[in-house]
FIKE-762109 format. One record per atom (N, C-alpha, C, CB): residue number from 1; residue in three letters; atom name; x, z, y. Coordinates in steps of 0.02 Angstrom, whole numbers, always signed. Glycine has a CB too. Layout:
residues N
MIVEX   i  aa at      x      z      y
MIVEX NUM Ala CA      X      Z      Y
...
END
This chain:
residues 72
MIVEX   i  aa at      x      z      y
MIVEX   1 Met  N   -185   -934  +8306
MIVEX   1 Met CA   -148   -992  +8279
MIVEX   1 Met  C   -170  -1056  +8314
MIVEX   1 Met CB   -159   -998  +8204
MIVEX   2 Gly  N   -232  -1058  +8336
MIVEX   2 Gly CA   -256  -1118  +8370
MIVEX   2 Gly  C   -221  -1130  +8436
MIVEX   2 Gly CB   -329  -1112  +8382
MIVEX   3 Asp  N   -199  -1075  +8470
MIVEX   3 Asp CA   -164  -1083  +8533
MIVEX   3 Asp  C    -97  -1119  +8524
MIVEX   3 Asp CB   -153  -1015  +8566
MIVEX   4 Val  N    -62  -1102  +8471
MIVEX   4 Val CA     +2  -1133  +8457
MIVEX   4 Val  C     -7  -1208  +8442
MIVEX   4 Val CB    +38  -1098  +8398
MIVEX   5 Thr  N    -57  -1225  +8405
MIVEX   5 Thr CA    -71  -1295  +8388
MIVEX   5 Thr  C    -89  -1334  +8451
MIVEX   5 Thr CB   -127  -1300  +8336
MIVEX   6 Glu  N   -131  -1305  +8493
MIVEX   6 Glu CA   -149  -1339  +8556
MIVEX   6 Glu  C    -89  -1349  +8600
MIVEX   6 Glu CB   -203  -1299  +8593
MIVEX   7 Leu  N    -47  -1298  +8605
MIVEX   7 Leu CA    +14  -1304  +8645
MIVEX   7 Leu  C    +60  -1357  +8617
MIVEX   7 Leu CB    +51  -1236  +8648
MIVEX   8 Phe  N    +68  -1360  +8550
MIVEX   8 Phe CA   +109  -1411  +8519
MIVEX   8 Phe  C    +84  -1482  +8534
MIVEX   8 Phe CB   +111  -1401  +8443
MIVEX   9 Ile  N    +19  -1492  +8529
MIVEX   9 Ile CA    -10  -1558  +8544
MIVEX   9 Ile  C     -1  -1575  +8617
MIVEX   9 Ile CB    -84  -1559  +8524
MIVEX  10 Ala  N    -11  -1526  +8661
MIVEX  10 Ala CA     -3  -1538  +8733
MIVEX  10 Ala  C    +70  -1557  +8749
MIVEX  10 Ala CB    -24  -1476  +8774
MIVEX  11 Met  N   +118  -1523  +8719
MIVEX  11 Met CA   +188  -1538  +8731
MIVEX  11 Met  C   +208  -1607  +8705
MIVEX  11 Met CB   +233  -1484  +8699
MIVEX  12 Ile  N   +180  -1626  +8647
MIVEX  12 Ile CA   +193  -1693  +8621
MIVEX  12 Ile  C   +165  -1745  +8669
MIVEX  12 Ile CB   +162  -1702  +8550
MIVEX  13 Phe  N   +106  -1734  +8694
MIVEX  13 Phe CA    +75  -1781  +8741
MIVEX  13 Phe  C   +115  -1786  +8806
MIVEX  13 Phe CB     +2  -1759  +8756
MIVEX  14 Ile  N   +136  -1729  +8833
MIVEX  14 Ile CA   +176  -1729  +8895
MIVEX  14 Ile  C   +242  -1765  +8884
MIVEX  14 Ile CB   +189  -1657  +8920
MIVEX  15 Gly  N   +274  -1753  +8827
MIVEX  15 Gly CA   +337  -1787  +8811
MIVEX  15 Gly  C   +328  -1863  +8805
MIVEX  15 Gly CB   +367  -1760  +8747
MIVEX  16 Ala  N   +274  -1883  +8774
MIVEX  16 Ala CA   +261  -1955  +8766
MIVEX  16 Ala  C   +250  -1988  +8833
MIVEX  16 Ala CB   +200  -1967  +8721
MIVEX  17 Val  N   +213  -1955  +8877
MIVEX  17 Val CA   +201  -1982  +8944
MIVEX  17 Val  C   +266  -1984  +8985
MIVEX  17 Val CB   +147  -1941  +8982
MIVEX  18 Ala  N   +307  -1933  +8978
MIVEX  18 Ala CA   +369  -1929  +9017
MIVEX  18 Ala  C   +419  -1982  +8995
MIVEX  18 Ala CB   +400  -1860  +9009
MIVEX  19 Phe  N   +422  -1998  +8931
MIVEX  19 Phe CA   +471  -2046  +8907
MIVEX  19 Phe  C   +444  -2116  +8898
MIVEX  19 Phe CB   +500  -2022  +8843
MIVEX  20 Ala  N   +382  -2128  +8916
MIVEX  20 Ala CA   +353  -2195  +8909
MIVEX  20 Ala  C   +390  -2247  +8951
MIVEX  20 Ala CB   +279  -2194  +8930
MIVEX  21 Pro  N   +409  -2233  +9015
MIVEX  21 Pro CA   +446  -2284  +9053
MIVEX  21 Pro  C   +513  -2302  +9021
MIVEX  21 Pro CB   +459  -2259  +9123
MIVEX  22 Leu  N   +547  -2253  +8992
MIVEX  22 Leu CA   +610  -2267  +8958
MIVEX  22 Leu  C   +598  -2311  +8897
MIVEX  22 Leu CB   +645  -2202  +8938
MIVEX  23 Gly  N   +547  -2296  +8859
MIVEX  23 Gly CA   +531  -2337  +8801
MIVEX  23 Gly  C   +513  -2408  +8821
MIVEX  23 Gly CB   +475  -2307  +8763
MIVEX  24 Tyr  N   +476  -2416  +8875
MIVEX  24 Tyr CA   +457  -2482  +8899
MIVEX  24 Tyr  C   +519  -2521  +8921
MIVEX  24 Tyr CB   +407  -2478  +8957
MIVEX  25 Phe  N   +565  -2488  +8956
MIVEX  25 Phe CA   +627  -2521  +8978
MIVEX  25 Phe  C   +668  -2543  +8918
MIVEX  25 Phe CB   +668  -2474  +9023
MIVEX  26 Ile  N   +675  -2501  +8868
MIVEX  26 Ile CA   +713  -2519  +8809
MIVEX  26 Ile  C   +679  -2577  +8773
MIVEX  26 Ile CB   +719  -2459  +8761
MIVEX  27 Tyr  N   +613  -2577  +8770
MIVEX  27 Tyr CA   +576  -2632  +8739
MIVEX  27 Tyr  C   +589  -2697  +8776
MIVEX  27 Tyr CB   +501  -2616  +8737
MIVEX  28 Lys  N   +586  -2696  +8843
MIVEX  28 Lys CA   +598  -2757  +8882
MIVEX  28 Lys  C   +671  -2778  +8876
MIVEX  28 Lys CB   +578  -2745  +8956
MIVEX  29 Phe  N   +717  -2730  +8875
MIVEX  29 Phe CA   +788  -2745  +8872
MIVEX  29 Phe  C   +806  -2782  +8808
MIVEX  29 Phe CB   +829  -2682  +8878
MIVEX  30 Thr  N   +773  -2765  +8753
MIVEX  30 Thr CA   +790  -2796  +8690
MIVEX  30 Thr  C   +753  -2862  +8679
MIVEX  30 Thr CB   +774  -2748  +8633
MIVEX  31 Gln  N   +707  -2880  +8723
MIVEX  31 Gln CA   +668  -2940  +8714
MIVEX  31 Gln  C   +706  -3004  +8729
MIVEX  31 Gln CB   +607  -2937  +8757
MIVEX  32 Lys  N   +738  -3008  +8787
MIVEX  32 Lys CA   +766  -3071  +8810
MIVEX  32 Lys  C   +842  -3067  +8816
MIVEX  32 Lys CB   +736  -3091  +8877
MIVEX  33 Asp  N   +876  -3065  +8761
MIVEX  33 Asp CA   +949  -3067  +8759
MIVEX  33 Asp  C   +983  -3016  +8805
MIVEX  33 Asp CB   +973  -3136  +8777
MIVEX  34 Gly  N   +957  -2957  +8806
MIVEX  34 Gly CA   +988  -2904  +8846
MIVEX  34 Gly  C   +973  -2908  +8920
MIVEX  34 Gly CB  +1061  -2906  +8837
MIVEX  35 Lys  N   +924  -2948  +8939
MIVEX  35 Lys CA   +905  -2952  +9009
MIVEX  35 Lys  C   +835  -2924  +9017
MIVEX  35 Lys CB   +909  -3027  +9036
MIVEX  36 Pro  N   +829  -2862  +9042
MIVEX  36 Pro CA   +764  -2829  +9040
MIVEX  36 Pro  C   +711  -2862  +9083
MIVEX  36 Pro CB   +772  -2758  +9061
MIVEX  37 Phe  N   +730  -2897  +9134
MIVEX  37 Phe CA   +681  -2926  +9180
MIVEX  37 Phe  C   +684  -3002  +9180
MIVEX  37 Phe CB   +691  -2898  +9250
MIVEX  38 Gly  N   +709  -3031  +9127
MIVEX  38 Gly CA   +713  -3104  +9124
MIVEX  38 Gly  C   +773  -3130  +9163
MIVEX  38 Gly CB   +649  -3136  +9150
MIVEX  39 Glu  N   +768  -3191  +9184
MIVEX  39 Glu CA   +823  -3221  +9223
MIVEX  39 Glu  C   +817  -3198  +9296
MIVEX  39 Glu CB   +820  -3299  +9218
MIVEX  40 Thr  N   +865  -3161  +9318
MIVEX  40 Thr CA   +866  -3139  +9388
MIVEX  40 Thr  C   +928  -3168  +9421
MIVEX  40 Thr CB   +866  -3062  +9394
MIVEX  41 Glu  N   +922  -3182  +9485
MIVEX  41 Glu CA   +978  -3209  +9522
MIVEX  41 Glu  C  +1020  -3152  +9550
MIVEX  41 Glu CB   +954  -3255  +9579
MIVEX  42 Pro  N  +1085  -3162  +9555
MIVEX  42 Pro CA  +1126  -3110  +9586
MIVEX  42 Pro  C  +1106  -3099  +9659
MIVEX  42 Pro CB  +1201  -3129  +9581
MIVEX  43 His  N  +1119  -3040  +9684
MIVEX  43 His CA  +1100  -3024  +9752
MIVEX  43 His  C  +1136  -3070  +9802
MIVEX  43 His CB  +1118  -2950  +9768
MIVEX  44 Gly  N  +1098  -3096  +9848
MIVEX  44 Gly CA  +1127  -3136  +9901
MIVEX  44 Gly  C  +1123  -3211  +9890
MIVEX  44 Gly CB  +1197  -3117  +9911
MIVEX  45 Asp  N  +1105  -3234  +9830
MIVEX  45 Asp CA  +1103  -3305  +9818
MIVEX  45 Asp  C  +1038  -3338  +9841
MIVEX  45 Asp CB  +1113  -3318  +9745
MIVEX  46 Ser  N   +985  -3301  +9841
MIVEX  46 Ser CA   +921  -3331  +9860
MIVEX  46 Ser  C   +904  -3312  +9932
MIVEX  46 Ser CB   +865  -3309  +9812
MIVEX  47 Pro  N   +876  -3359  +9969
MIVEX  47 Pro CA   +857  -3343 +10039
MIVEX  47 Pro  C   +802  -3291 +10040
MIVEX  47 Pro CB   +836  -3406 +10076
MIVEX  48 Ser  N   +805  -3247 +10089
MIVEX  48 Ser CA   +755  -3194 +10094
MIVEX  48 Ser  C   +737  -3185 +10168
MIVEX  48 Ser CB   +782  -3128 +10063
MIVEX  49 Leu  N   +673  -3183 +10181
MIVEX  49 Leu CA   +649  -3173 +10249
MIVEX  49 Leu  C   +671  -3105 +10275
MIVEX  49 Leu CB   +572  -3178 +10252
MIVEX  50 Val  N   +670  -3054 +10233
MIVEX  50 Val CA   +690  -2987 +10254
MIVEX  50 Val  C   +765  -2985 +10271
MIVEX  50 Val CB   +674  -2936 +10200
MIVEX  51 Asn  N   +806  -3017 +10228
MIVEX  51 Asn CA   +878  -3018 +10242
MIVEX  51 Asn  C   +893  -3057 +10306
MIVEX  51 Asn CB   +916  -3050 +10183
MIVEX  52 Asp  N   +860  -3113 +10316
MIVEX  52 Asp CA   +871  -3151 +10377
MIVEX  52 Asp  C   +851  -3111 +10439
MIVEX  52 Asp CB   +831  -3217 +10375
MIVEX  53 Leu  N   +794  -3077 +10435
MIVEX  53 Leu CA   +772  -3037 +10491
MIVEX  53 Leu  C   +821  -2980 +10505
MIVEX  53 Leu CB   +702  -3009 +10478
MIVEX  54 Ala  N   +845  -2947 +10452
MIVEX  54 Ala CA   +893  -2892 +10460
MIVEX  54 Ala  C   +957  -2918 +10492
MIVEX  54 Ala CB   +907  -2859 +10393
MIVEX  55 Glu  N   +981  -2976 +10471
MIVEX  55 Glu CA  +1042  -3004 +10500
MIVEX  55 Glu  C  +1032  -3020 +10575
MIVEX  55 Glu CB  +1063  -3067 +10463
MIVEX  56 Lys  N   +974  -3045 +10593
MIVEX  56 Lys CA   +960  -3060 +10663
MIVEX  56 Lys  C   +958  -2996 +10705
MIVEX  56 Lys CB   +894  -3098 +10670
MIVEX  57 Val  N   +927  -2944 +10677
MIVEX  57 Val CA   +923  -2880 +10713
MIVEX  57 Val  C   +993  -2850 +10722
MIVEX  57 Val CB   +877  -2830 +10675
MIVEX  58 Ile  N  +1033  -2852 +10670
MIVEX  58 Ile CA  +1101  -2826 +10675
MIVEX  58 Ile  C  +1142  -2864 +10726
MIVEX  58 Ile CB  +1136  -2828 +10606
MIVEX  59 Ala  N  +1136  -2930 +10726
MIVEX  59 Ala CA  +1172  -2971 +10775
MIVEX  59 Ala  C  +1148  -2955 +10846
MIVEX  59 Ala CB  +1163  -3046 +10760
MIVEX  60 Phe  N  +1083  -2946 +10855
MIVEX  60 Phe CA  +1056  -2930 +10921
MIVEX  60 Phe  C  +1082  -2863 +10945
MIVEX  60 Phe CB   +979  -2930 +10919
MIVEX  61 Val  N  +1082  -2813 +10902
MIVEX  61 Val CA  +1106  -2746 +10921
MIVEX  61 Val  C  +1181  -2749 +10937
MIVEX  61 Val CB  +1093  -2695 +10864
MIVEX  62 Lys  N  +1220  -2785 +10898
MIVEX  62 Lys CA  +1291  -2792 +10912
MIVEX  62 Lys  C  +1302  -2825 +10980
MIVEX  62 Lys CB  +1326  -2833 +10858
MIVEX  63 Lys  N  +1262  -2877 +10994
MIVEX  63 Lys CA  +1269  -2911 +11059
MIVEX  63 Lys  C  +1252  -2864 +11116
MIVEX  63 Lys CB  +1224  -2973 +11061
MIVEX  64 Gln  N  +1199  -2825 +11108
MIVEX  64 Gln CA  +1180  -2777 +11160
MIVEX  64 Gln  C  +1232  -2723 +11169
MIVEX  64 Gln CB  +1112  -2745 +11143
MIVEX  65 Leu  N  +1262  -2699 +11116
MIVEX  65 Leu CA  +1315  -2649 +11121
MIVEX  65 Leu  C  +1377  -2677 +11154
MIVEX  65 Leu CB  +1332  -2621 +11052
MIVEX  66 Asn  N  +1394  -2739 +11140
MIVEX  66 Asn CA  +1452  -2769 +11171
MIVEX  66 Asn  C  +1441  -2781 +11246
MIVEX  66 Asn CB  +1469  -2835 +11136
MIVEX  67 Lys  N  +1379  -2795 +11266
MIVEX  67 Lys CA  +1364  -2805 +11337
MIVEX  67 Lys  C  +1369  -2740 +11375
MIVEX  67 Lys CB  +1294  -2835 +11346
MIVEX  68 Ser  N  +1349  -2685 +11343
MIVEX  68 Ser CA  +1347  -2621 +11379
MIVEX  68 Ser  C  +1415  -2587 +11382
MIVEX  68 Ser CB  +1297  -2575 +11346
MIVEX  69 Lys  N  +1463  -2609 +11343
MIVEX  69 Lys CA  +1530  -2578 +11345
MIVEX  69 Lys  C  +1567  -2603 +11407
MIVEX  69 Lys CB  +1570  -2595 +11280
MIVEX  70 Pro  N  +1597  -2556 +11445
MIVEX  70 Pro CA  +1639  -2578 +11501
MIVEX  70 Pro  C  +1705  -2606 +11473
MIVEX  70 Pro CB  +1653  -2520 +11551
MIVEX  71 Ser  N  +1726  -2661 +11499
MIVEX  71 Ser CA  +1789  -2691 +11475
MIVEX  71 Ser  C  +1848  -2654 +11505
MIVEX  71 Ser CB  +1792  -2767 +11494
MIVEX  72 Ser  N  +1898  -2640 +11463
MIVEX  72 Ser CA  +1956  -2601 +11485
MIVEX  72 Ser  C  +2015  -2646 +11497
MIVEX  72 Ser CB  +1975  -2547 +11435
END
């Protein structure tokens, strides 16, 4: 009978650990008027070094591809 009790406790513990992130998200979501991470800006409104660098790389690659194409 002790094996069943130990297994039950282990399964409860595993379930609690597995669903803890979901519980935390729900807790945060209900805190600030349905915004789980506070005030966030929509994508693209704030300047980003990574986005700027990616745009420069894409423009450079496009320029290099256009130079290597033979004109018809």
